[in-house]
TITOR-370910 format. One record per atom (N, C-alpha, C): x, y, z; residue in three letters. Coordinates in steps of 0.001 Angstrom, whole numbers, plus 500000, padded with zeros to 6 digits. Each point is the difference from the previous one (the first is absolute). Layout:
N
XYZALA;...
END
This chain:
154
836576407818659657UNK;501159500658500584UNK;501011500262498879UNK;500493501228499932UNK;500941500320498931UNK;501419499546500349UNK;500859500090499005UNK;501371499502500126UNK;500780500697501112UNK;499859501322500107UNK;500732500757501022UNK;499530499606501394UNK;498691499958500201UNK;499461499641501313UNK;500418498583500383UNK;499897499078499063UNK;500385498614500240UNK;501482499897500375UNK;500841500725499269UNK;501434499992500297UNK;500269500550501403UNK;499360501119500337UNK;500219500605501320UNK;499475499100501126UNK;498930499285499744UNK;499480499056500989UNK;501000498870500235UNK;500540499452498928UNK;501007498938500139UNK;501267500534500670UNK;500428501203499613UNK;501196500608500591UNK;499801500189501509UNK;498830500481500383UNK;499694500230501414UNK;499975498686500763UNK;499358499002499428UNK;499925498684500651UNK;501400499443500237UNK;500850500061498982UNK;501380499506500147UNK;500781500817501016UNK;499801501294500019UNK;500683500869500954UNK;499617499648501435UNK;498707499797500227UNK;499517499639501338UNK;500595498654500427UNK;499994499039499104UNK;500551498676500314UNK;501499500089500291UNK;500729500762499208UNK;501443500124500208UNK;500333500654501332UNK;499215500994500419UNK;500251500651501292UNK;499760499049501167UNK;499238498944499758UNK;499646499062501065UNK;500829498713499974UNK;500996499931499143UNK;500765498757499862UNK;500600499508501316UNK;500557500893500778UNK;500629499586501254UNK;499006499930501153UNK;499128500974500102UNK;499069500069501128UNK;498922498918499933UNK;499579499662498800UNK;498964498983499790UNK;498746500267500835UNK;499530501259499951UNK;498812500389500757UNK;498723499982499174UNK;500113499905498683UNK;498814499993499145UNK;499301498648500101UNK;498688500061500242UNK;499208498766500046UNK;499109499854498773UNK;499800501092499252UNK;499170499898498804UNK;500044501259499161UNK;499884499808498701UNK;499936501115499054UNK;498851499702499050UNK;499073500948499876UNK;498871499830499090UNK;499925501183499051UNK;499825499720498737UNK;499825501047498997UNK;498513500229499772UNK;499628501260499879UNK;498627500351499653UNK;498970499702501065UNK;500375500064501270UNK;499053499701501084UNK;499414501280500573UNK;498717499999500256UNK;499295501119500642UNK;500187501327499265UNK;500170499951498688UNK;500144501225499225UNK;501402500594500024UNK;500953499270500546UNK;501390500459500036UNK;500839499134499072UNK;501088500581499513UNK;500840499265499056UNK;500728498845500663UNK;500371500196501263UNK;500777498994500717UNK;499707500138501482UNK;499831498874500680UNK;499855499992501455UNK;501051499031500535UNK;500846500495500905UNK;501059499182500586UNK;499692499824501481UNK;499987498742500438UNK;499729499685501407UNK;501284499511500665UNK;500157500426501257UNK;501205499653500760UNK;499626499151501215UNK;500984499290500542UNK;499741499094501116UNK;499633500716501305UNK;500160501314500054UNK;499572500752501190UNK;498566500514499852UNK;499314499587498921UNK;498621500405499773UNK;499849501253499141UNK;501097500683499738UNK;499942501221499190UNK;499676499669498549UNK;499197500863499384UNK;499719499914498576UNK;500408501321499372UNK;500643499922498833UNK;500366501202499255UNK;499289499921498655UNK;499260501077499688UNK;499230500087498767UNK;500759500874499012UNK;500220499497498800UNK;500748500722498969UNK;499060500471498901UNK;500178501249499601UNK;499281500586498882UNK;501051500410498975UNK;499868499506498792UNK;500959500325498948UNK;499365501021499068UNK;500596501174499960UNK;499511501100499176UNK;501182500643499306UNK;500239499692498720UNK;501123500625499298UNK;499932501527500029UNK;498779500535500008UNK;499786501445500059UNK;499057500284501167UNK;500409500840500930UNK;499183500251501199UNK;499331501368499970UNK;499460500364498858UNK;499365501307499881UNK;498765500123500877UNK;499305498901500278UNK;498784500041500806UNK;500268499463501407UNK;500667500799500813UNK;500316499582501372UNK;498714499799500805UNK;499014500884499823UNK;498756499876500765UNK;499325498656499729UNK;499994499566498747UNK;499418498708499662UNK;500718498850500690UNK;501322500099500096UNK;500772498968500700UNK;499696500005501491UNK;499927501176500580UNK;499788500104501441UNK;498630499477500419UNK;499037500043499100UNK;498678499455500300UNK;500060498492500234UNK;500990499333499401UNK;500116498540500107UNK;500703499542501276UNK;500690500916500664UNK;500847499545501108UNK;499509500537501337UNK;500321499272501047UNK;499642500408501348UNK;501173500663500694UNK;499686500799500989UNK;501053500738500706UNK;500842499098500906UNK;499483498826500378UNK;500725499153500948UNK;500461498676499417UNK;500013499877498689UNK;500480498773499364UNK;501277500322499233UNK;500786498977499748UNK;501263500148499262UNK;499716500008498502UNK;500328501119499347UNK;499800500127498565UNK;501281500480499352UNK;500243499490498804UNK;501151500416499215UNK;499525500307498588UNK;500364501184499526UNK;499720500373498620UNK;501295499835499214UNK;499932499288498898UNK;501141499822499102UNK;499743500872498779UNK;500911500909499704UNK;499835500882498856UNK;501336500207499304UNK;499950500553498811UNK;501227500253499247UNK;500666501285500467UNK;501311500022499916UNK;500760501179500411UNK;500051500989498839UNK;499100500987500063UNK;500020501066499003UNK;499490501293500626UNK;500220501088499310UNK;499673501328500519UNK;498511500146500290UNK;499167499446499162UNK;498554500084500196UNK;499580499362501329UNK;500554498828500310UNK;499669499323501257UNK;500592500733501203UNK;501192500560499844UNK;500581500799501081UNK;499128501222500272UNK;499544500662498947UNK;499130501162500159UNK;498696499625500699UNK;499435498846499663UNK;498767499532500650UNK;500237499760501487UNK;501166499459500344UNK;500349499778501400UNK;500052501324500755UNK;500718500960499451UNK;500152501303500662UNK;498637500684500134UNK;499216499975498934UNK;498689500654499991UNK;499065499405501059UNK;500078498692500222UNK;499097499312500921UNK;500640499700501354UNK;501135500589500277UNK;500764499675501209UNK;499163500102501271UNK;499241501071500153UNK;499230500207501231UNK;498969498891500216UNK;499426499475498936UNK;499063498880500113UNK;500755498711500331UNK;501095499753499282UNK;500748498753500147UNK;500610499830501382UNK;500422501099500606UNK;500673499875501300UNK;499036499584501106UNK;498711499947499725UNK;499029499539500976UNK;499857498486500049UNK;500675499293499094UNK;499911498539499943UNK;501260499410500624UNK;499859499579501247UNK;501129499595500843UNK;500829498849499418UNK;499356499078499295UNK;500694498792499539UNK;500092499914498480UNK;499993501157499347UNK;500077500060498545UNK;501439500201499546UNK;500442499156499077UNK;501295500163499353UNK;499804500160498512UNK;500837500805499377UNK;499936500182498559UNK;501376499696499426UNK;500036499066499044UNK;501244499600499348UNK;500015500595498599UNK;500991500815499719UNK;500216500560498669UNK;501080499154499344UNK;499657499329498910UNK;500937499022499454UNK;500326500243498532UNK;501158499501499618UNK;500401499830498606UNK;500871498746499978UNK;499411498868499637UNK;500755498745500009UNK;501207499997499077UNK;500055500940499045UNK;501087500040499030UNK;501015501107500296UNK;499864500675501115UNK;500900501092500352UNK;501424499479500194UNK;500964500761499531UNK;501408499649500215UNK;500458500468501379UNK;499207500849500628UNK;500267500459501363UNK;499243499059500940UNK;499427500518501063UNK;499129499186500843UNK;498752499634499206UNK;499339498931500394UNK;498795499537499312UNK;498728500604500592UNK;500057500466501245UNK;498811500558500642UNK;500387500916501148UNK;499062500846500364UNK;500083500744501246UNK;498636499911500653UNK;499989500037501320UNK;498782499753500760UNK;499768501149500965UNK;498740500396500117UNK;499639501054500934UNK;498785499546500816UNK;500038500276501275UNK;498870499799500905UNK;499589501397500453UNK;499010500607499342UNK;499673501409500271UNK;499744500320501471UNK;499306499150500715UNK;499705500251501421UNK;501295500120500802UNK;500865499024499842UNK;501273499987500736UNK;500902501137499542UNK;500094500193498699UNK;500858501047499445UNK;499584501374500543UNK;498707500219500056UNK;499493501284500496UNK;500371500215501466UNK;500002498933500777UNK;500294500107501442UNK;501484500260500288UNK;500878499553499120UNK;501427500103500306UNK;500736501055499174UNK;499351500548498984UNK;500690500947499125UNK;499389501392500106UNK;500818500974499681UNK;499572501384499993UNK;499157500260498753UNK;498792500514500201UNK;499082500215498882UNK;500560500964498951UNK;500830500922500431UNK;500545500984499058UNK;500960499362498992UNK;500536498834500320UNK;500930499339499081UNK;499366498789499307UNK;498677499879500087UNK;499306498854499415UNK;500308499857498508UNK;499785501051499228UNK;500211499929498554UNK;501408499596499634UNK;500973500590500658UNK;501400499694499716UNK;500333498552500366UNK;499498499548501139UNK;500264498624500435UNK;499392498977499059UNK;498758500232499593UNK;499353499078499063UNK;500708499996498654UNK;500410501173499551UNK;500713500103498715UNK;501327499239500067UNK;500687500078501137UNK;501269499277500162UNK;499790498494499904UNK;498959499487500655UNK;499719498563499926UNK;499577499613498580UNK;499169500835499391UNK;499514499785498637UNK;501165499866499020UNK;501023500809500157UNK;501132500000499071UNK;500937498808500164UNK;499802499190501047UNK;500832498812500193UNK;499606498865499048UNK;498833500132499366UNK;499489498993499064UNK;499707500710498688UNK;500427499412498894UNK;499716500600498699UNK;498492500037499762UNK;499553501027499296UNK;498585500151499693UNK;499567499013498915UNK;498721499613500074UNK;499393499175498957UNK;498495500247500026UNK;499410500059498817UNK;498540500114499954UNK;499426498708499434UNK;498685499927499962UNK;499330498774499583UNK;500347499605498566UNK;500079500981499101UNK;500315499700498605UNK;501427499465499859UNK;500929500593500737UNK;501389499537499951UNK;500113498584500555UNK;499287499713501086UNK;500039498655500562UNK;499393499001499013UNK;498900500368499381UNK;499349499131499020UNK;500971499696498849UNK;500732501017499541UNK;500972499801498925UNK;501127499063500438UNK;500441500146501256UNK;501069499130500512UNK;499545498542500094UNK;498716499811500248UNK;499469498640500146UNK;499769499325498657UNK;499993500806498935UNK;499857499430498649UNK;498603499809499581UNK;
END
């Protein structure tokens, strides 16, 4: 596992734990289980599978790993290339009811992440404004690519 992937895995794990500090619904967290980077189990029986991909150029390859009725989260870096991949694959992604995609930059001076659930977003938003809406969310977090993150990590 390279430095960037390892850092993003730790960042994601800490983020999940911090979101659960008050609710205390997490019953287990496993790294590297069943071919996923992270599996989080909750006391209501729900499992969320995390895939960490700094670059999401191969959306089809990712979609082969996930089921339409399970909770999946893709963690990726907030950059133009990943935004373009999202827009290009939108019609495929919106078919996954429980899929969330987190675009992150842990070092951003603005927000650190923005999150999209393509299925839900498609149901509640006007398709003609999709590009503008995604661009607005994208701009709330500073861009970063894998090389820049690697440099920041030293």
